[in-house]
SELO-339754 format. One record per residue (C-alpha): x, z, y; residue number from 0. Coordinates in pm, 1 decimal, m for minus. Last residue first. Example, Ala and Ser with C-alpha at 12.3 -4.5 7.8 and 13.67 -1.06 7.14 Angstrom:
BEGIN
<r X="1367.0" Z="714.0" Y="m106.0" migu="1"/>
<r X="1230.0" Z="780.0" Y="m450.0" migu="0"/>
***
This chain:
BEGIN
<r X="7494.8" Z="137.8" Y="m2426.3" migu="261"/>
<r X="7241.8" Z="m32.8" Y="m2202.2" migu="260"/>
<r X="7171.3" Z="m401.8" Y="m2264.8" migu="259"/>
<r X="7390.7" Z="m665.7" Y="m2097.3" migu="258"/>
<r X="7174.7" Z="m891.0" Y="m1886.3" migu="257"/>
<r X="7146.4" Z="m1245.1" Y="m2020.8" migu="256"/>
<r X="7138.3" Z="m1472.7" Y="m1716.4" migu="255"/>
<r X="7042.0" Z="m1832.8" Y="m1786.2" migu="254"/>
<r X="6715.8" Z="m1830.2" Y="m1583.9" migu="253"/>
<r X="6871.3" Z="m1645.1" Y="m1291.8" migu="252"/>
<r X="6642.9" Z="m1359.0" Y="m1193.5" migu="251"/>
<r X="6436.8" Z="m1405.0" Y="m876.7" migu="250"/>
<r X="6547.6" Z="m1245.4" Y="m549.5" migu="249"/>
<r X="6397.6" Z="m1170.5" Y="m209.0" migu="248"/>
<r X="6555.2" Z="m1106.8" Y="130.6" migu="247"/>
<r X="6311.9" Z="m1015.1" Y="405.5" migu="246"/>
<r X="6090.4" Z="m1196.8" Y="655.6" migu="245"/>
<r X="6214.3" Z="m1518.1" Y="496.3" migu="244"/>
<r X="6536.5" Z="m1497.0" Y="298.5" migu="243"/>
<r X="6561.0" Z="m1643.9" Y="m49.5" migu="242"/>
<r X="6801.9" Z="m1557.7" Y="m328.1" migu="241"/>
<r X="6782.3" Z="m1722.7" Y="m670.0" migu="240"/>
<r X="6944.5" Z="m1484.8" Y="m913.1" migu="239"/>
<r X="7299.9" Z="m1542.2" Y="m1040.3" migu="238"/>
<r X="7319.5" Z="m1695.7" Y="m1387.0" migu="237"/>
<r X="7184.5" Z="m2042.6" Y="m1312.5" migu="236"/>
<r X="7522.5" Z="m2200.2" Y="m1400.4" migu="235"/>
<r X="7490.0" Z="m2451.5" Y="m1114.8" migu="234"/>
<r X="7457.2" Z="m2148.4" Y="m888.3" migu="233"/>
<r X="7835.8" Z="m2123.4" Y="m906.4" migu="232"/>
<r X="7884.7" Z="m2413.8" Y="m663.0" migu="231"/>
<r X="7617.1" Z="m2299.1" Y="m420.2" migu="230"/>
<r X="7772.0" Z="m1952.2" Y="m419.1" migu="229"/>
<r X="8121.4" Z="m2082.2" Y="m343.8" migu="228"/>
<r X="7999.2" Z="m2289.6" Y="m48.1" migu="227"/>
<r X="7772.8" Z="m2012.2" Y="85.0" migu="226"/>
<r X="8041.6" Z="m1744.3" Y="63.2" migu="225"/>
<r X="8298.2" Z="m1968.5" Y="232.8" migu="224"/>
<r X="8061.2" Z="m2045.8" Y="519.6" migu="223"/>
<r X="7943.8" Z="m1687.1" Y="555.3" migu="222"/>
<r X="8294.2" Z="m1538.2" Y="551.4" migu="221"/>
<r X="8424.9" Z="m1793.4" Y="797.8" migu="220"/>
<r X="8133.4" Z="m1728.5" Y="1033.4" migu="219"/>
<r X="8160.7" Z="m1349.8" Y="1015.3" migu="218"/>
<r X="8537.9" Z="m1333.9" Y="1064.3" migu="217"/>
<r X="8772.7" Z="m1329.2" Y="768.6" migu="216"/>
<r X="9064.6" Z="m1081.9" Y="761.5" migu="215"/>
<r X="8921.8" Z="m874.9" Y="473.5" migu="214"/>
<r X="8940.8" Z="m1183.7" Y="250.7" migu="213"/>
<r X="9322.0" Z="m1195.4" Y="250.0" migu="212"/>
<r X="9396.1" Z="m1514.3" Y="55.2" migu="211"/>
<r X="9036.6" Z="m1617.7" Y="115.4" migu="210"/>
<r X="8691.1" Z="m1588.0" Y="m47.3" migu="209"/>
<r X="8855.4" Z="m1394.6" Y="m328.7" migu="208"/>
<r X="8761.5" Z="m1445.7" Y="m694.7" migu="207"/>
<r X="8906.7" Z="m1209.0" Y="m954.6" migu="206"/>
<r X="8876.8" Z="m1311.7" Y="m1317.5" migu="205"/>
<r X="8905.0" Z="m1041.6" Y="m1581.6" migu="204"/>
<r X="9129.4" Z="m769.6" Y="m1445.5" migu="203"/>
<r X="9426.3" Z="m790.8" Y="m1208.6" migu="202"/>
<r X="9627.2" Z="m1081.8" Y="m1353.3" migu="201"/>
<r X="9356.4" Z="m1347.1" Y="m1352.5" migu="200"/>
<r X="9359.5" Z="m1426.9" Y="m980.8" migu="199"/>
<r X="9153.3" Z="m1694.7" Y="m808.7" migu="198"/>
<r X="9164.5" Z="m1775.5" Y="m437.7" migu="197"/>
<r X="8829.1" Z="m1930.2" Y="m356.4" migu="196"/>
<r X="8768.8" Z="m2233.5" Y="m134.5" migu="195"/>
<r X="8580.4" Z="m2430.8" Y="m396.4" migu="194"/>
<r X="8501.9" Z="m2263.0" Y="m731.1" migu="193"/>
<r X="8669.5" Z="m2484.6" Y="m992.5" migu="192"/>
<r X="8809.2" Z="m2192.0" Y="m1191.4" migu="191"/>
<r X="8459.0" Z="m2044.5" Y="m1214.0" migu="190"/>
<r X="8305.7" Z="m2368.6" Y="m1341.7" migu="189"/>
<r X="8578.7" Z="m2401.7" Y="m1604.5" migu="188"/>
<r X="8530.9" Z="m2042.6" Y="m1720.8" migu="187"/>
<r X="8158.3" Z="m2075.3" Y="m1768.1" migu="186"/>
<r X="7887.0" Z="m1870.4" Y="m1600.3" migu="185"/>
<r X="7769.9" Z="m1708.9" Y="m1924.7" migu="184"/>
<r X="8114.1" Z="m1657.5" Y="m2078.8" migu="183"/>
<r X="8251.3" Z="m1524.6" Y="m1752.7" migu="182"/>
<r X="7957.5" Z="m1283.0" Y="m1750.1" migu="181"/>
<r X="8067.9" Z="m1092.7" Y="m2060.6" migu="180"/>
<r X="8437.4" Z="m1164.9" Y="m2010.4" migu="179"/>
<r X="8466.0" Z="m969.5" Y="m1686.8" migu="178"/>
<r X="8400.3" Z="m1100.1" Y="m1336.2" migu="177"/>
<r X="8560.8" Z="m931.1" Y="m1036.4" migu="176"/>
<r X="8451.0" Z="m1039.1" Y="m690.3" migu="175"/>
<r X="8626.6" Z="m1007.7" Y="m354.0" migu="174"/>
<r X="8450.3" Z="m1111.4" Y="m32.8" migu="173"/>
<r X="8136.8" Z="m1060.8" Y="m236.5" migu="172"/>
<r X="7973.8" Z="m1300.0" Y="m478.5" migu="171"/>
<r X="7635.0" Z="m1286.7" Y="m644.5" migu="170"/>
<r X="7354.2" Z="m1073.9" Y="m784.1" migu="169"/>
<r X="7500.9" Z="m963.2" Y="m1115.4" migu="168"/>
<r X="7218.3" Z="m864.6" Y="m1353.8" migu="167"/>
<r X="6868.4" Z="m919.8" Y="m1213.9" migu="166"/>
<r X="6650.1" Z="m627.5" Y="m1321.4" migu="165"/>
<r X="6905.5" Z="m369.7" Y="m1440.1" migu="164"/>
<r X="7145.5" Z="m474.4" Y="m1165.0" migu="163"/>
<r X="6875.8" Z="m440.6" Y="m899.0" migu="162"/>
<r X="6780.7" Z="m92.4" Y="m1018.0" migu="161"/>
<r X="7141.5" Z="21.3" Y="m1046.6" migu="160"/>
<r X="7202.4" Z="m93.1" Y="m687.6" migu="159"/>
<r X="7413.2" Z="m397.4" Y="m607.7" migu="158"/>
<r X="7463.1" Z="m411.4" Y="m230.1" migu="157"/>
<r X="7682.3" Z="m719.8" Y="m261.7" migu="156"/>
<r X="7385.9" Z="m952.4" Y="m317.1" migu="155"/>
<r X="7191.6" Z="m814.2" Y="m21.1" migu="154"/>
<r X="7477.7" Z="m825.0" Y="228.5" migu="153"/>
<r X="7553.7" Z="m1185.6" Y="137.9" migu="152"/>
<r X="7185.8" Z="m1266.8" Y="187.0" migu="151"/>
<r X="7153.5" Z="m1089.8" Y="522.8" migu="150"/>
<r X="7478.1" Z="m1244.2" Y="650.1" migu="149"/>
<r X="7357.0" Z="m1588.5" Y="543.6" migu="148"/>
<r X="7018.0" Z="m1537.6" Y="713.1" migu="147"/>
<r X="7179.4" Z="m1423.6" Y="1038.1" migu="146"/>
<r X="7425.5" Z="m1714.2" Y="1037.2" migu="145"/>
<r X="7273.6" Z="m2016.8" Y="1201.2" migu="144"/>
<r X="7026.6" Z="m1846.5" Y="1435.9" migu="143"/>
<r X="7281.8" Z="m1571.0" Y="1498.8" migu="142"/>
<r X="7537.3" Z="m1808.6" Y="1653.0" migu="141"/>
<r X="7778.5" Z="m1570.4" Y="1829.2" migu="140"/>
<r X="7781.8" Z="m1376.2" Y="1501.8" migu="139"/>
<r X="7799.2" Z="m999.5" Y="1530.2" migu="138"/>
<r X="7419.7" Z="m1020.8" Y="1534.6" migu="137"/>
<r X="7410.6" Z="m1030.0" Y="1155.8" migu="136"/>
<r X="7585.1" Z="m690.1" Y="1122.4" migu="135"/>
<r X="7860.6" Z="m720.0" Y="865.1" migu="134"/>
<r X="7905.9" Z="m559.3" Y="524.3" migu="133"/>
<r X="8272.5" Z="m566.8" Y="423.7" migu="132"/>
<r X="8281.5" Z="m638.2" Y="51.0" migu="131"/>
<r X="8434.8" Z="m536.4" Y="m278.8" migu="130"/>
<r X="8236.4" Z="m667.0" Y="m573.0" migu="129"/>
<r X="8211.3" Z="m590.1" Y="m943.2" migu="128"/>
<r X="8092.3" Z="m741.1" Y="m1270.6" migu="127"/>
<r X="8154.2" Z="m660.2" Y="m1635.7" migu="126"/>
<r X="8383.4" Z="m388.8" Y="m1510.5" migu="125"/>
<r X="8724.5" Z="m296.7" Y="m1653.9" migu="124"/>
<r X="8716.0" Z="67.1" Y="m1537.3" migu="123"/>
<r X="9093.9" Z="112.3" Y="m1520.0" migu="122"/>
<r X="9209.9" Z="m229.4" Y="m1398.6" migu="121"/>
<r X="8903.3" Z="m258.3" Y="m1174.9" migu="120"/>
<r X="8976.1" Z="73.8" Y="m1006.6" migu="119"/>
<r X="9332.7" Z="m33.2" Y="m927.9" migu="118"/>
<r X="9209.2" Z="m363.0" Y="m786.1" migu="117"/>
<r X="8953.7" Z="m169.1" Y="m578.1" migu="116"/>
<r X="9246.1" Z="21.1" Y="m427.4" migu="115"/>
<r X="9400.8" Z="m305.3" Y="m310.1" migu="114"/>
<r X="9072.3" Z="m396.6" Y="m140.6" migu="113"/>
<r X="9057.5" Z="m51.8" Y="21.9" migu="112"/>
<r X="9418.6" Z="m87.1" Y="137.9" migu="111"/>
<r X="9338.0" Z="m425.2" Y="292.0" migu="110"/>
<r X="9067.0" Z="m258.5" Y="496.6" migu="109"/>
<r X="9310.9" Z="5.7" Y="626.6" migu="108"/>
<r X="9426.1" Z="m188.2" Y="936.1" migu="107"/>
<r X="9055.8" Z="m235.1" Y="1012.4" migu="106"/>
<r X="9040.7" Z="139.1" Y="1089.5" migu="105"/>
<r X="8735.5" Z="281.1" Y="912.4" migu="104"/>
<r X="8450.2" Z="298.9" Y="1160.5" migu="103"/>
<r X="8216.9" Z="131.7" Y="910.2" migu="102"/>
<r X="8241.5" Z="438.4" Y="688.4" migu="101"/>
<r X="8353.8" Z="364.4" Y="335.5" migu="100"/>
<r X="8095.6" Z="318.2" Y="62.5" migu="99"/>
<r X="8179.8" Z="375.3" Y="m301.9" migu="98"/>
<r X="7977.0" Z="300.3" Y="m616.3" migu="97"/>
<r X="8112.5" Z="308.2" Y="m971.0" migu="96"/>
<r X="7886.6" Z="221.7" Y="m1262.8" migu="95"/>
<r X="7788.7" Z="332.1" Y="m1608.1" migu="94"/>
<r X="7462.7" Z="202.9" Y="m1756.4" migu="93"/>
<r X="7426.1" Z="418.9" Y="m2070.2" migu="92"/>
<r X="7519.5" Z="745.7" Y="m1897.1" migu="91"/>
<r X="7757.9" Z="857.5" Y="m1624.2" migu="90"/>
<r X="7757.1" Z="725.0" Y="m1271.1" migu="89"/>
<r X="8075.7" Z="778.5" Y="m1072.1" migu="88"/>
<r X="7963.3" Z="806.8" Y="m712.0" migu="87"/>
<r X="8129.7" Z="768.2" Y="m377.9" migu="86"/>
<r X="8089.2" Z="877.9" Y="m17.8" migu="85"/>
<r X="8362.2" Z="775.1" Y="223.2" migu="84"/>
<r X="8565.4" Z="865.0" Y="530.1" migu="83"/>
<r X="8892.7" Z="672.0" Y="528.1" migu="82"/>
<r X="9030.8" Z="909.8" Y="789.8" migu="81"/>
<r X="8869.7" Z="1251.1" Y="736.7" migu="80"/>
<r X="8529.3" Z="1328.9" Y="586.7" migu="79"/>
<r X="8591.4" Z="1248.0" Y="218.5" migu="78"/>
<r X="8344.3" Z="1257.5" Y="m64.5" migu="77"/>
<r X="8335.8" Z="1227.5" Y="m442.8" migu="76"/>
<r X="8006.4" Z="1246.5" Y="m629.4" migu="75"/>
<r X="7993.1" Z="1274.7" Y="m1007.8" migu="74"/>
<r X="7650.1" Z="1158.7" Y="m1116.4" migu="73"/>
<r X="7505.8" Z="1300.1" Y="m1436.2" migu="72"/>
<r X="7345.2" Z="1163.8" Y="m1751.7" migu="71"/>
<r X="7345.1" Z="1371.8" Y="m2069.7" migu="70"/>
<r X="7320.5" Z="1168.8" Y="m2392.2" migu="69"/>
<r X="7556.4" Z="1407.7" Y="m2571.6" migu="68"/>
<r X="7615.3" Z="1720.9" Y="m2359.7" migu="67"/>
<r X="7893.6" Z="1724.2" Y="m2104.4" migu="66"/>
<r X="8119.7" Z="2026.0" Y="m2151.0" migu="65"/>
<r X="8452.5" Z="1841.1" Y="m2146.8" migu="64"/>
<r X="8344.6" Z="1629.0" Y="m1850.9" migu="63"/>
<r X="8225.2" Z="1932.8" Y="m1652.4" migu="62"/>
<r X="8546.8" Z="2120.8" Y="m1727.5" migu="61"/>
<r X="8749.8" Z="1821.7" Y="m1614.5" migu="60"/>
<r X="8548.3" Z="1813.1" Y="m1292.4" migu="59"/>
<r X="8610.6" Z="2182.7" Y="m1235.8" migu="58"/>
<r X="8982.4" Z="2132.5" Y="m1302.5" migu="57"/>
<r X="8995.1" Z="1848.5" Y="m1049.4" migu="56"/>
<r X="8869.9" Z="2069.0" Y="m769.3" migu="55"/>
<r X="8747.3" Z="1904.8" Y="m451.2" migu="54"/>
<r X="8581.4" Z="2164.7" Y="m232.3" migu="53"/>
<r X="8211.1" Z="2162.7" Y="m316.1" migu="52"/>
<r X="7947.0" Z="1935.5" Y="m172.3" migu="51"/>
<r X="7570.2" Z="1921.5" Y="m184.7" migu="50"/>
<r X="7310.7" Z="1654.9" Y="m107.0" migu="49"/>
<r X="7453.4" Z="1389.7" Y="m341.1" migu="48"/>
<r X="7434.4" Z="1624.9" Y="m637.7" migu="47"/>
<r X="7692.2" Z="1662.3" Y="m915.8" migu="46"/>
<r X="7953.9" Z="1763.0" Y="m658.6" migu="45"/>
<r X="8293.3" Z="1678.0" Y="m511.3" migu="44"/>
<r X="8471.9" Z="1732.4" Y="m183.2" migu="43"/>
<r X="8796.6" Z="1644.7" Y="m5.9" migu="42"/>
<r X="8878.8" Z="1338.9" Y="m214.7" migu="41"/>
<r X="9228.5" Z="1183.0" Y="m182.8" migu="40"/>
<r X="9170.5" Z="820.3" Y="m78.8" migu="39"/>
<r X="9405.3" Z="748.9" Y="211.1" migu="38"/>
<r X="9692.7" Z="960.1" Y="76.8" migu="37"/>
<r X="9660.3" Z="770.1" Y="m255.7" migu="36"/>
<r X="9782.2" Z="953.0" Y="m567.5" migu="35"/>
<r X="9473.6" Z="1174.9" Y="m590.3" migu="34"/>
<r X="9238.4" Z="880.4" Y="m593.8" migu="33"/>
<r X="9451.7" Z="703.7" Y="m854.3" migu="32"/>
<r X="9452.4" Z="1010.8" Y="m1076.3" migu="31"/>
<r X="9075.7" Z="1060.6" Y="m1049.1" migu="30"/>
<r X="9034.0" Z="720.5" Y="m1214.0" migu="29"/>
<r X="9279.5" Z="826.6" Y="m1487.3" migu="28"/>
<r X="9054.6" Z="1132.3" Y="m1543.2" migu="27"/>
<r X="8735.5" Z="925.5" Y="m1567.1" migu="26"/>
<r X="8795.9" Z="698.6" Y="m1864.2" migu="25"/>
<r X="8977.9" Z="930.8" Y="m2106.9" migu="24"/>
<r X="8756.0" Z="1214.9" Y="m1984.1" migu="23"/>
<r X="8449.2" Z="1031.9" Y="m2121.5" migu="22"/>
<r X="8145.9" Z="1105.0" Y="m1904.0" migu="21"/>
<r X="8228.1" Z="778.7" Y="m1728.4" migu="20"/>
<r X="8148.6" Z="568.1" Y="m2032.6" migu="19"/>
<r X="8322.9" Z="231.3" Y="m2013.7" migu="18"/>
<r X="8045.7" Z="m30.1" Y="m2020.4" migu="17"/>
<r X="8059.9" Z="m192.6" Y="m1678.5" migu="16"/>
<r X="7916.4" Z="m212.3" Y="m1329.1" migu="15"/>
<r X="8134.7" Z="m190.0" Y="m1017.7" migu="14"/>
<r X="8036.3" Z="m171.8" Y="m649.7" migu="13"/>
<r X="8290.9" Z="m119.4" Y="m371.0" migu="12"/>
<r X="8168.5" Z="m113.1" Y="m13.7" migu="11"/>
<r X="8308.9" Z="m134.9" Y="339.8" migu="10"/>
<r X="8050.2" Z="m23.5" Y="592.1" migu="9"/>
<r X="7810.8" Z="m145.7" Y="860.6" migu="8"/>
<r X="8088.7" Z="m348.8" Y="1020.0" migu="7"/>
<r X="8193.8" Z="m296.1" Y="1383.0" migu="6"/>
<r X="8369.4" Z="m630.6" Y="1428.2" migu="5"/>
<r X="8450.8" Z="m866.2" Y="1143.0" migu="4"/>
<r X="8802.6" Z="m996.6" Y="1198.0" migu="3"/>
<r X="8889.8" Z="m1230.1" Y="1482.6" migu="2"/>
<r X="9152.7" Z="m1491.5" Y="1387.4" migu="1"/>
<r X="9396.1" Z="m1584.5" Y="1663.8" migu="0"/>
***
């Protein structure tokens, strides 16, 4: 029987795109899907990661309607109960969505998080996005073989604004969404030929999954599939070159043209 990843660090969603999140027409439908899901309904919100206010959609709408031109704020959404998470909707010229679910989230709900990321992708229409379960390297019974792979897959799916600005998309997650901008650079034919991946084009852009139900993979399966797919797509020289010695390092892909800020 397949053993899923045990005691993960967290389950993460990272999305980078060009739809302005200070625009109510973008952000309010995103709030809708949170509010419609019993697992995802926010309990708190704020414009500062260190503070929290009781979730109030009207206050968020008021903020969006009063946002000054060129203003850049973060809208934080948080939840402490089942499906505990901290999330951010980043306004400004490099909009992105960033959510991390607590590693203690019931594995039975992992598939729900992946399904929820599909809903987010349909609305936000990212240039590039990943949904990934970040594993501890020592979960593997063969850490000498897999510790480096787990470190690298964890690095490329932890796309911070600084990394994205410097390197562009870093690489594949368990589920990866690729919009037209980076599809054109990587090449549609190369993407469709990615070995071992389940490819969907009905959600948004091109969605690559490392398995039919990627959240059910164990550490070794995830690493092996991730490495095979990554090596294939590296032919395009769009993803950065990732090396792991004492720590993970990256060098920008020579054919990657990072989308400029809006």
